[in-house]
C-alpha positions in Angstrom: 8.2 14.4 7.7 5.3 12.2 9.2 4.1 9.7 6.9 0.4 10.4 5.3 -2.0 8.3 6.8 -5.6 7.4 4.9 -8.2 9.4 6.6 -10.8 7.2 5.0 -9.7 3.9 6.0 -12.4 1.7 6.6 -11.7 -2.3 7.7 -13.8 -4.2 5.3 -13.5 -8.0 5.8 -12.8 -10.9 3.3 -15.8 -13.4 2.8 -14.0 -15.7 5.1 -13.3 -12.6 7.8 -17.0 -12.0 7.6 -17.9 -15.7 8.8 -15.2 -16.0 10.9 -17.1 -14.5 13.7 -15.9 -11.2 15.8 -12.7 -9.7 14.4 -9.6 -9.2 16.1 -9.1 -5.4 17.2 -5.4 -5.8 15.4 -7.7 -6.6 12.4 -9.7 -3.6 12.7 -7.3 -1.0 13.8 -4.0 -1.4 11.8 -5.5 0.4 8.7 -6.1 3.3 11.3 -2.7 3.4 12.9 0.0 2.5 10.2 0.3 4.1 7.2 -0.6 2.4 4.2 2.7 3.0 2.1 3.9 -0.4 1.0 3.8 -1.0 -2.8 4.2 -4.2 -4.9 8.3 -3.3 -5.4 8.3 -2.9 -1.6 6.9 -6.3 -0.8 9.5 -7.8 -3.7 12.4 -6.1 -2.0 11.7 -7.2 1.5 11.1 -10.8 0.4 14.4 -10.9 -1.4 16.3 -9.3 1.9 14.6 -11.9 4.1 14.9 -15.1 1.7 18.1 -14.7 -0.3 21.2 -14.7 2.2 24.3 -15.1 -0.3 26.5 -17.0 1.9 24.3 -19.8 1.6 25.5 -20.3 -1.8 28.3 -22.0 0.0 26.3 -24.7 1.3 28.4 -27.2 -0.6 30.2 -27.4 2.7 27.5 -29.7 4.3 28.4 -32.0 1.9 31.8 -31.9 0.3 30.8 -35.2 -1.8 28.0 -33.5 -3.3 29.0 -32.8 -6.8 26.3 -31.5 -9.8 23.5 -32.6 -7.6 24.1 -29.6 -5.3 21.8 -27.8 -8.3 19.2 -30.4 -8.2 18.7 -30.0 -4.6 18.3 -26.3 -5.0 15.3 -27.0 -7.6 13.8 -30.0 -5.3 14.0 -27.7 -2.0 12.1 -25.1 -4.3 9.8 -27.2 -5.4 8.8 -29.4 -2.9 9.4 -26.7 0.5 9.4 -23.1 -1.0 6.8 -23.5 -3.8 4.1 -25.3 -1.4 5.1 -22.6 1.4 4.4 -19.5 -1.2 0.9 -21.2 -2.5 0.0 -21.8 1.1 0.8 -18.1 2.1 -0.8 -16.9 -0.8 -4.0 -18.5 0.0 -3.9 -17.9 3.8 -3.3 -14.2 2.4 -6.0 -14.2 0.5 -8.6 -15.2 3.3 -7.1 -12.9 5.9 -5.0 -10.1 4.3 -3.9 -9.0 7.7 -0.3 -7.8 9.7 0.8 -10.3 11.7 0.0 -13.2 9.1 0.7 -16.6 10.9 -0.4 -15.0 14.1 -3.9 -14.2 13.0 -4.1 -17.2 10.6 -3.4 -19.8 13.6 -5.7 -18.0 15.9 -8.3 -18.2 13.5 -7.7 -22.2 12.8 -6.5 -23.2 16.3 -7.5 -20.3 18.7 -5.9 -17.6 20.3 -3.3 -19.7 22.5 -1.6 -21.2 19.4 -2.3 -18.5 17.6 0.5 -16.4 19.7 2.5 -19.4 20.2 2.5 -19.7 16.0 3.4 -15.8 16.1 6.0 -16.5 18.6 7.7 -19.2 16.5 7.4 -17.1 13.5 8.9 -13.8 15.6 11.8 -15.3 17.6 13.8 -16.4 14.7 14.3 -13.0 13.7 15.6 -11.9 16.6 18.3 -14.5 16.1 18.7 -13.4 12.3 19.3 -9.9 13.5 22.4 -11.5 15.4 23.2 -13.4 12.2 23.1 -10.0 9.9 25.9 -8.4 12.4 27.8 -11.8 12.2 27.4 -11.4 8.6 28.9 -8.2 8.2 31.7 -9.4 10.0 32.0 -12.1 7.7 32.5 -9.9 4.7 34.7 -7.3 6.2 36.8 -10.3 7.2 36.6 -11.4 3.5 37.8 -8.0 2.2 40.3 -8.4 4.2 41.5 -11.8 2.7 40.9 -10.6 -0.9 43.2 -7.3 -0.2 46.0 -9.1 1.7 45.6 -12.7 0.8 46.1 -14.0 4.2 43.8 -14.9 7.1 42.3 -11.8 8.7 44.2 -10.3 11.3 41.2 -8.4 12.7 37.7 -8.6 13.8 39.1 -12.2 15.4 38.3 -11.9 19.4 35.1 -12.0 20.5 34.6 -8.5 21.8 35.7 -7.2 18.5 33.1 -8.8 17.1 30.9 -7.9 19.6 31.2 -4.5 19.2 30.7 -4.3 15.3 27.6 -6.6 15.9 26.3 -4.4 18.6 26.9 -1.2 16.3 24.8 -3.1 13.2 21.9 -3.6 15.7 21.8 -0.1 17.1 22.2 1.2 13.7 19.2 -0.8 12.4 16.7 -0.2 15.2 17.4 3.4 14.9 16.9 3.2 11.1 14.2 1.0 11.6 12.2 3.9 13.4 12.3 6.2 10.6 9.4 6.5 8.3 8.7 3.4 6.1 8.7 4.9 2.7 12.0 6.3 3.6 13.5 2.9 4.4 12.2 1.3 1.5 13.6 3.9 -1.5 17.2 2.8 0.5 16.2 -1.0 0.4 15.3 -0.9 -3.1 18.6 1.0 -3.8 21.0 -1.7 -1.7 18.9 -4.6 -3.1 19.4 -3.6 -6.6 23.1 -3.5 -5.9 23.1 -6.7 -4.1 21.3 -8.6 -7.1 23.8 -7.0 -9.5 26.3 -8.8 -7.0 25.0 -12.1 -6.9 24.6 -11.6 -10.9 28.3 -11.0 -10.9 29.3 -14.0 -9.0 27.5 -16.4 -11.2 29.4 -14.7 -14.4 32.4 -15.1 -12.7 31.6 -18.7 -13.4 31.1 -18.1 -16.9 33.9 -16.2 -17.2 36.4 -18.9 -15.6 35.0 -21.8 -17.9 35.6 -19.5 -21.1 38.9 -19.0 -20.1 39.6 -22.7 -20.6 39.5 -23.6 -17.0 37.9 -26.4 -15.7 35.3 -26.7 -12.8 37.2 -26.6 -9.3 34.4 -28.8 -8.1 33.6 -31.5 -11.0 30.0 -31.1 -12.6 29.3 -35.0 -12.5 27.1 -36.8 -9.8 29.2 -37.9 -6.7 27.6 -41.2 -6.7 24.7 -43.3 -7.7 23.4 -44.0 -4.1 21.1 -41.9 -1.7 22.8 -41.6 1.2 23.0 -39.3 4.4 24.8 -36.8 2.9 21.8 -36.1 0.3 19.5 -35.9 3.7 21.6 -33.2 5.0 22.2 -31.3 1.9 18.1 -31.3 1.4 17.8 -30.0 4.9 20.3 -27.2 4.7 18.7 -26.4 1.5 15.4 -26.0 3.3 16.6 -24.2 6.0 18.0 -21.6 3.5 14.8 -21.3 2.3 12.7 -20.2 5.1 11.2 -16.8 5.3 8.6 -16.8 2.5 5.4 -15.5 4.9 7.5 -12.7 6.3 6.5 -10.0 3.9 3.1 -10.8 4.7 3.4 -9.6 8.1 2.6 -6.5 6.5 -0.2 -7.2 4.1 -2.8 -4.7 6.0 -0.2 -1.7 4.7 -0.2 -2.2 1.3 -1.3 0.8 -0.8 -2.4 -1.0 -4.1 -4.8 -4.1 -4.4 -3.0 -7.3 -4.5 0.2 -5.9 -3.9 1.5 -9.4 -2.4 0.8 -11.1 -6.1 4.3 -10.0 -7.6 6.7 -11.7 -5.0 4.4 -14.7 -4.1 4.2 -15.4 -8.4 8.0 -14.6 -9.0 9.5 -15.5 -5.6 10.1 -19.3 -5.8 11.8 -18.4 -9.6 13.7 -15.5 -8.2 15.1 -17.5 -5.3 16.0 -20.7 -7.4 18.2 -18.3 -9.9 19.8 -16.0 -7.2 21.0 -19.3 -5.3 21.8 -21.3 -8.5 24.3 -18.3 -9.7 25.7 -18.2 -6.4 26.4 -21.6 -6.0 27.4 -21.9 -9.8 30.1 -19.0 -9.1 31.3 -20.8 -6.0 31.6 -24.3 -6.9 33.1 -23.4 -10.5 35.6 -20.8 -9.4 36.9 -21.5 -5.7 39.0 -24.7 -4.9 37.3 -27.3 -3.0 38.9 -26.6 0.3 37.8 -23.1 0.7 34.5 -23.4 -1.0 32.7 -23.6 2.3 33.8 -20.1 3.9 31.0 -18.0 4.3 33.0 -15.4 2.1 33.9 -17.7 -0.9 31.7 -15.5 -3.2 34.3 -12.7 -3.1 37.1 -15.3 -3.7 35.1 -16.2 -7.0 34.6 -12.5 -8.0 38.4 -11.9 -7.3 39.6 -15.1 -9.3 37.5 -13.6 -12.1 37.4 -9.9 -12.0 40.0 -9.0 -9.6 40.6 -7.5 -6.2 38.8 -4.1 -6.8 35.7 -5.9 -8.0 35.8 -8.2 -4.9 36.1 -5.3 -2.3 33.3 -3.7 -4.3 31.1 -6.8 -4.0 32.1 -7.0 -0.6 31.1 -3.9 0.6 27.7 -4.4 -1.3 27.0 -7.6 1.1 28.0 -5.4 4.0 25.3 -2.9 3.3 22.8 -5.5 2.2 23.3 -7.4 5.9 22.9 -3.9 7.5 19.3 -2.8 5.2 18.5 -6.7 6.1 19.0 -6.3 9.7 16.4 -3.1 9.2 13.9 -5.0 7.6 13.9 -7.6 9.8 13.3 -5.4 12.8 10.5 -3.6 10.7 8.4 -6.7 9.4 9.2 -8.9 12.6 7.8 -5.9 14.6 4.3 -6.1 13.3 4.1 -9.6 14.9 4.3 -7.9 18.7 2.5 -4.9 17.1 -0.8 -7.0 16.6 -0.5 -9.4 19.6 -0.4 -6.0 21.8 -3.2 -4.5 20.0 -5.1 -7.9 21.0 -4.0 -7.5 24.7 -1.9 -10.7 24.4 1.3 -8.2 25.1 1.7 -5.3 27.0 -0.4 -2.6 25.3 2.9 -0.2 25.1 3.9 -2.2 22.2 1.2 -0.9 20.2 2.0 2.6 20.1 3.5 4.2 17.1 5.6 7.4 16.8 5.2 10.5 14.8 5.9 8.8 11.7 3.3 5.9 12.0 5.9 3.4 12.9 5.3 0.9 16.0 8.6 2.2 17.5 8.2 0.5 21.0 8.1 -2.8 19.4 10.9 -2.2 17.5 13.0 -1.1 20.4 12.1 -4.0 22.6 13.4 -6.0 19.5 16.4 -4.2 19.3 16.9 -4.5 23.2 16.4 -8.6 22.9 18.9 -8.8 19.8 21.4 -6.5 22.0 20.9 -8.7 25.2 21.8 -11.9 23.4 24.9 -10.2 21.8 26.1 -9.1 25.0 26.0 -12.6 26.0 27.5 -14.1 23.1 30.3 -11.9 22.8 31.2 -10.4 26.1 29.6 -12.1 29.2 30.0 -15.9 27.6 33.8 -15.4 27.2 34.2 -14.3 30.5 32.1 -17.1 32.2 34.1 -19.9 30.2 37.4 -18.7 29.5 38.6 -22.4 28.9 36.4 -22.2 25.5 38.8 -19.2 24.3 37.5 -17.9 20.6 35.5 -20.4 20.0 32.7 -19.7 22.3 31.0 -17.1 20.4 31.3 -19.1 17.5 29.7 -22.2 19.1 27.2 -20.1 20.5 26.4 -18.7 17.0 25.8 -21.7 15.5 23.7 -23.3 18.3 21.4 -20.0 18.3 21.4 -20.4 14.5 20.3 -23.8 14.3 17.6 -23.3 17.0 16.4 -20.6 14.6 16.0 -22.9 11.7 14.5 -25.6 14.4 11.6 -23.1 15.6 11.1 -21.4 12.4 10.4 -24.8 10.9 7.9 -25.6 13.4 6.1 -22.2 12.4 6.3 -23.4 9.1 4.5 -26.7 10.2 1.6 -25.0 12.0 1.2 -22.7 8.9 0.9 -26.1 6.8 -1.7 -27.1 9.4 -3.6 -23.9 9.5 -5.0 -24.0 5.4 -6.6 -27.6 5.8 -8.3 -26.3 8.9 -9.6 -23.2 7.8 -10.7 -25.0 4.5 -12.8 -27.7 6.6 -14.1 -25.0 8.9 -15.4 -23.0 6.0 -16.0 -25.7 3.4 -19.8 -24.8 2.9 -18.9 -21.0 2.3 -16.0 -21.6 -0.1 -18.3 -24.0 -2.0 -20.2 -21.1 -3.3 -17.5 -18.8 -3.2 -15.0 -20.8 -5.3 -13.3 -17.5 -6.5 -11.8 -17.5 -3.0 -9.6 -20.6 -3.5 -6.3 -20.0 -5.6 -6.2 -23.7 -6.7 -8.4 -26.8 -6.4 -8.4 -27.9 -2.7 -6.4 -31.4 -3.5 -3.6 -28.9 -4.6 -3.9 -27.0 -1.6 -3.9 -30.0 0.4 -1.0 -31.8 -1.4 1.0 -28.3 -0.8 0.4 -28.6 2.9 1.6 -32.3 3.1 4.4 -31.7 1.1 5.4 -28.6 2.5 5.0 -29.9 6.2 6.9 -33.4 5.2 10.2 -31.0 4.0 9.8 -28.6 7.4 10.0 -31.8 9.6 12.6 -33.1 7.3 14.4 -29.5 8.0 14.0 -30.2 11.7 15.6 -33.8 11.2 18.6 -32.7 9.3 19.4 -29.9 11.9 19.6 -32.3 14.6 21.2 -35.3 12.7 24.6 -33.8 12.6 26.8 -30.8 13.5 27.0 -27.9 11.3 30.6 -27.6 12.2 31.4 -31.3 13.8 35.2 -30.0 14.8 34.0 -27.2 16.7 31.0 -29.1 18.4 30.6 -33.2 17.9 27.4 -34.3 16.7 26.3 -35.8 20.6 27.1 -32.2 22.3 25.3 -30.5 19.0 22.0 -32.3 19.8 22.4 -31.5 23.4 23.0 -28.1 23.2 20.3 -27.7 20.8 17.3 -29.5 22.4 17.9 -27.5 25.5 18.1 -24.3 23.6 15.2 -24.9 21.7 12.9 -26.4 24.6 13.9 -23.3 27.0 12.7 -20.9 23.9 9.3 -22.9 23.1 8.8 -22.6 26.9 9.1 -18.9 26.8 6.4 -18.7 24.0 4.3 -21.3 25.8 4.4 -18.5 28.7 3.8 -15.7 26.9 0.8 -17.4 25.1 -0.5 -17.4 28.6 -0.2 -14.0 29.1 -3.7 -13.2 29.3 -4.4 -15.8 31.7 -1.5 -15.1 34.3 -3.1 -11.6 34.4 -6.6 -12.9 35.0 -6.4 -12.9 38.6 -5.1 -9.4 39.0 -7.8 -7.9 36.6 -10.8 -10.1 38.8 -9.2 -7.9 41.8 -9.4 -4.6 40.3 -12.3 -4.9 38.3 -14.6 -3.1 41.3 -12.2 -0.2 41.5 -12.3 -0.1 37.3 -15.7 -0.5 37.4 -16.7 2.4 39.9 -13.8 4.7 38.3 -16.1 3.8 34.8 -19.3 5.0 36.3 -17.7 7.8 37.9 -16.8 9.2 34.7 -20.0 8.4 33.3 -21.9 10.3 35.6 -19.2 13.4 35.1 -19.9 13.1 31.1 -23.6 12.7 31.9 -23.3 16.3 34.5 -21.3 17.8 31.6 -23.8 16.9 29.1 -26.3 18.2 31.1 -25.1 21.5 31.9 -24.4 21.9 28.2 -28.0 21.3 27.3 -29.1 23.9 30.2 -26.8 26.6 28.7 -28.4 25.6 24.9 -31.8 25.8 26.4 -31.5 29.1 27.7 -29.5 30.3 24.6 -32.5 29.0 22.5 -35.1 30.5 25.1 -33.2 33.9 24.9 -32.7 33.9 20.9 -36.1 32.5 20.3 -37.8 35.2 22.4 -35.9 37.9 20.8 -36.5 36.9 17.5 -40.4 36.1 17.9 -40.9 39.2 19.8 -40.2 41.6 16.6 -42.6 39.9 14.1 -45.2 39.3 16.8 -45.0 43.0 18.0 -45.4 44.1 13.9 -48.4 41.8 13.6 -50.0 42.6 16.7 -49.5 46.2 15.8 -51.1 46.4 12.6 -53.7 44.4 13.6 -54.8 46.7 16.5 -54.5 49.7 13.9 -57.0 47.6 11.6 -59.4 47.4 14.7 -59.1 51.0 15.7 -59.2 53.3 12.4 -62.3 52.5 11.1 -62.6 55.4 8.4 -59.1 54.0 6.7 -58.7 53.9 3.0 -58.2 50.6 1.1 -54.7 51.5 0.0 -53.4 51.8 3.8 -55.6 48.8 4.8 -53.8 46.7 2.0 -50.7 48.1 3.2 -51.1 47.4 6.8 -52.4 43.6 6.0 -49.3 43.4 3.8 -46.7 44.4 6.1 -48.2 41.8 8.5 -48.4 39.3 6.3 -44.4 39.8 5.8 -44.1 39.5 9.6 -45.7 36.4 9.5 -43.3 35.1 6.6 -40.8 35.7 9.1 -42.2 33.9 11.7 -42.7 31.0 9.2 -39.0 31.0 8.2 -38.0 31.0 12.0 -39.7 27.8 12.3 -38.5 26.4 9.5 -34.7 26.6 10.7 -35.9 25.6 14.4 -37.5 22.4 12.2 -34.4 22.0 10.2 -32.0 22.2 13.0 -34.2 19.2 14.9 -34.3 17.3 11.9 -31.2 17.5 10.2 -29.7 14.1 10.6 -32.6 12.6 9.2 -32.3 14.8 6.0 -28.5 14.4 5.5 -28.9 10.6 5.6 -31.2 10.9 2.9 -29.5 13.6 0.9 -30.2 13.2 -3.0 -26.7 13.6 -4.5 -26.0 14.4 -8.1 -24.0 16.4 -10.4 -24.9 20.2 -10.1 -23.6 23.0 -12.3 -22.4 25.5 -9.2 -22.8 28.7 -11.5 -26.4 28.4 -12.3 -27.6 27.7 -8.7 -25.6 30.3 -7.7 -27.1 32.9 -10.2 -30.7 31.8 -9.6 -30.3 32.6 -5.5 -28.8 35.8 -6.4 -32.0 36.7 -8.3 -34.0 36.0 -5.3 -32.3 39.0 -3.6 -32.4 41.6 -6.6 -35.2 44.0 -4.8 -32.8 44.2 -1.7 -29.6 44.6 -3.8 -31.4 47.2 -6.0 -32.4 49.1 -2.5 -29.2 49.0 -1.1 -27.5 50.0 -4.2 -25.2 46.8 -4.2 -23.3 44.9 -6.7 -23.1 41.1 -6.4 -20.4 39.4 -8.4 -20.5 35.9 -9.4 -16.7 34.7 -10.8 -17.7 31.1 -11.3 -17.1 29.0 -14.4 -20.0 27.7 -16.4 -18.9 24.3 -16.8 -17.8 23.8 -13.1 -20.0 20.8 -11.6 -19.7 19.5 -8.2 -21.5 16.2 -6.4 -24.4 17.8 -4.1 -28.0 18.0 -3.3 -29.3 21.0 -5.5 -32.3 22.1 -3.0 -29.8 22.0 -0.1 -27.0 23.5 -2.0 -29.5 26.3 -2.9 -30.5 26.7 1.1 -26.7 26.9 2.1 -25.6 29.7 -0.8 -29.1 31.5 0.6 -28.3 31.6 4.2 -24.7 32.7 3.4 -25.6 35.6 0.7 -28.2 36.8 3.2 -26.0 37.1 6.0 -23.4 39.1 3.8 -26.9 41.4 3.0 -27.4 41.5 6.2 -24.2 42.4 8.2 -22.8 44.8 5.7 -23.6 48.2 5.3 -25.3 49.4 1.9 -23.1 50.3 -1.2 -21.1 47.7 -0.8 -19.9 45.0 -3.0 -20.8 41.3 -2.4 -18.5 38.7 -4.2 -19.0 35.0 -5.4 -16.5 33.1 -6.6 -15.2 29.1 -6.9 -12.1 27.5 -7.6 -11.1 23.8 -7.9 -8.3 22.6 -5.4 -6.9 19.9 -7.5 -5.0 18.4 -4.6 -8.1 17.3 -2.8 -10.1 17.1 -5.6 -12.7 19.5 -4.1 -14.3 22.9 -5.3 -13.9 25.9 -3.1 -17.2 28.4 -3.2 -16.8 31.5 -1.0 -18.9 34.5 -0.2 -17.0 37.6 0.6 -18.5 41.0 2.0 -17.0 44.2 3.7 -19.1 44.4 6.6 -17.8 44.8 10.6 -16.0 41.2 10.4 -16.3 38.4 12.9 -13.6 38.5 15.9 -11.4 35.4 15.7 -12.3 34.2 19.1 -15.6 33.8 17.7 -15.4 32.5 14.3 -15.9 29.1 15.7 -18.8 29.6 18.1 -21.2 31.4 15.4 -21.2 27.6 13.7 -23.4 26.6 16.8 -27.0 26.6 17.3 -28.4 29.8 18.5 -25.0 31.3 18.5 -24.8 35.3 17.7 -22.5 37.9 18.2 -23.1 40.2 21.2 -23.0 43.0 19.0 -25.8 41.6 17.0 -28.0 40.2 20.1 -28.6 44.3 20.7 -28.8 45.5 17.1 -31.2 46.3 14.5 -30.2 43.0 12.8 -32.2 39.9 13.5 -31.5 36.3 13.2 -32.1 33.1 14.6 -28.8 31.7 15.2 -29.3 28.8 13.1 -28.0 29.4 9.5 -24.6 28.8 9.8 -25.0 25.8 12.0 -27.5 24.4 9.6 -25.7 25.2 6.4 -22.4 23.6 8.1 -24.3 20.3 8.8 -25.5 20.1 5.4 -21.9 21.0 3.6 -20.1 18.2 5.8 -23.1 16.2 5.0 -22.1 16.2 1.4 -18.5 15.6 2.3 -17.3 19.2 2.7 -16.4 21.6 4.7 -17.3 25.1 6.0 -15.3 27.7 7.3 -14.6 31.6 8.2 -11.9 33.8 7.5 -11.9 37.3 8.9 -9.5 39.7 10.5 -12.4 41.2 12.6 -11.7 44.4 11.5 -14.8 46.8 10.4 -15.1 47.4 6.7 -12.6 44.6 5.8 -15.6 42.0 6.0 -15.6 38.5 6.2 -15.3 35.7 3.7 -17.5 32.4 4.2 -16.1 29.4 2.2 -17.3 25.7 1.7 -15.9 22.9 -0.3 -17.8 20.2 -2.1 -16.5 17.2 -4.2 -15.5 18.0 -7.7 -17.7 15.9 -10.3 
């Protein structure tokens, strides 16, 4: 089922967007191309999936000497990095709620080249985290094995075995990400609810362990009173675990509720802190110190406190979490590619959407990139470096994930730089419109300084020491990390210059494209001239036919009055009255022609007010009383007296007059005419219909009769006269009042036609 898009979406710039210069194409068009289906809860779910990775609760492996200060450093990390990041991201989002977030923000602050580079630094980690989601799935499959059989896992050890699992996760996530967003979020909400329950169970395991009379496996004491390098590393790893606060804002323009980002921005830091404290508490309290650093140590905590079945169930929940997280990473990070393509920074094909309104080509491109990285890590690399053995995949994985952390922290440094630059650039505007600020300017600057320093410290901590010194020595770790980071950043800079690299080619093809454009314009002009010529012929034919009859009548009676000198006063008055009626027909014809020419001006100046539809309809029906009595007709009006629409009353009367007049003219005497109105609740519109029992209208002609000067062939040579303008004028007026005018008819004689139009319900 296709996602429902907002047909009335309109780009409305914020205060800063209004003064920042010409909007980016992505700012204007995202709402047209992508459906607005994202809710507050959806944003919170994406936030939890992006930021809270439960294996990070085993962070104590980085500093085995740390004890109860681990909890303190979680709090310090949230206060000095995550909370400032949340405030800065919330402020930038208030300035510019856009898809692609940091790409657009940096574009406004530093220009297009740095905007794309910042977008790359925020996007590329997502590709490597997709790999991490596959690895997380393997980790918890292995953890389930350990809980069931109590020994080292006997499966998913060889790189090719792990590679198959990772490829399956990437392909499944890539396919799911191209489905309707509303369907994905329904699935994600269920899984995240189970995930939150599992995290709570990990924390509860620690409580159960202590209540059972056991002591904490890692003593709840401070390791030492001195601040040493271990604490630097601990803080740096905490910062890396908290990356991702800005990611849900990549979809800020797709929210269907005002301020949909407030829920996760306000409560996000507390949710993250509580989740990681619960996980850390459960692991440090229940799991022996020698295995507490294993990524699946959370399952061990559950096993000890609640038994094997519970640990297996929690393990399966964590597996499904990593799969849905891979889907959400694909969805959110694809928006950066999508908006970059819309702005011409990447190939335009990446800006296309599928039948569900999903940027499927951007998602497919991400999936392919992640698959290539996985193939190298688990298949090609081990073949090229057989001496590395099974450790190759682990070494490459650690280096890639560390590279992810470094590049992601670089994007955060740019994020913390964007806000001060925008505050300075638009200082005058913000002074007049202080409501645009979430906090005093000095608080925002402080958040940028503290958050930027925390990001730099996270980069330093990543380079400072190896994540696994036994697998990769520190010196080799730094060399590998510098090389991979440098290579990927160079790729980002080359991508930033993509439009410039194509400029020469653009210049060479400019003349060809200009000639093609001029040719297209000439073709269009020719078609328009042909249409105007046909319209002129139709007007001349119709006007000649319609003018001839009343003019002949006027001329005939005037000649009779001139030749018959001895006629009685009664006959003279009858001749004059008939000549006057013919003149009235000429006036009506001239009025219709004038209406058709000035309709656009009148449509812009309609006076829209609440109008009782029944009273207006009854007044128009009374105008035809003499004709209905003569033809022995019944006109029935089936309209609720309390039904009120939003319309211009004078123009509504004109529309009804045209439709009722047509029904009388094109249906035989003694046949009924039925006028009805009913409410269409779903669209909040009122449908008014006029039905007759005439000859009907052939289906092939039902759309053409609403054009200027168009009449059916049978009517052009019949006795019924008309200008061919009434239906055209009526449709234009209905559409100007935000409604539609259509006809239903089988085209079979005596089955008649039903003209119906809609107007907004008051």
